[in-house]
N, C-alpha and C positions, 0 to 999 in steps of 0.2 A: 899185677902177678896172674899169672894165668888162673884160669877156675881152680884146672886138674895140682895144680902146686897148692894154691890154697887149700882145697881143701884134705891134702895130704897133708901137709905143716900141720893143718889145727888138728887132722886126728892122732898126727904124731905129738900134738901138745897133749891132748885131752889120755892118752895113753901113759906120758910122762905124770902125768897127776895119778892117775889110775894106781901105779907104779909106787908112787910117792905115800898116797893115801895105803898102799896095803902092806908098807913098810911100818909108817907108823903108829897102824891100828894093830900090827907084830909085836912092835917094843911094846906097846900098852896090856897086849895077851900076855906078854912073859910076865911084865909086873904084876898083874890079877893073880895070875897064876901063883908068883912067889910069894904071894899073901895068902893061899890055899884056898883061892877061888877055881878049883881044878874043873868044876862044871861047865862054870861061867868059859875058860880058857878052851874047854875042848869044841864048847859050840861055836866060840870065833875061829879057830884054826879051823874048822869044817866049813865057814865061808872063806876066810883064807885061800883054802886050794881051789874052792873053785875061783877064786879071783885068778890064782895063778894057771890054772888051766886058760882061761879068758886070758888073759895076759897072751899068753905064748902066741894063741891064735891069733892075736889084735895084732902081735909084732911080725906073725911071720903075712897077713894082710899087710901091711904096712910096706912089709919090704919088697912083697909083688907092684904093689902101685909107685914107687919110686922107680924100680927097677922097669914099669913099662911104661913112665913117667919119661924114662931117661933112655928109651930106647921109641918115645916118638919125636 
């Protein structure tokens, strides 16, 4: 596999892992909040927002890498 393809594929899988972990933490946060620990839930939600912002940037960068790979 071409080195650039391998790098792009690896980054894509890391991004998928990040998204999956974020979703799992989000579900746990909702469960915690339902049991009355709103302070903990709010703290985790703030970090999840950062995760979402970074995820969007990573997704955009991956798209650009894939596009550049297709045009070379």
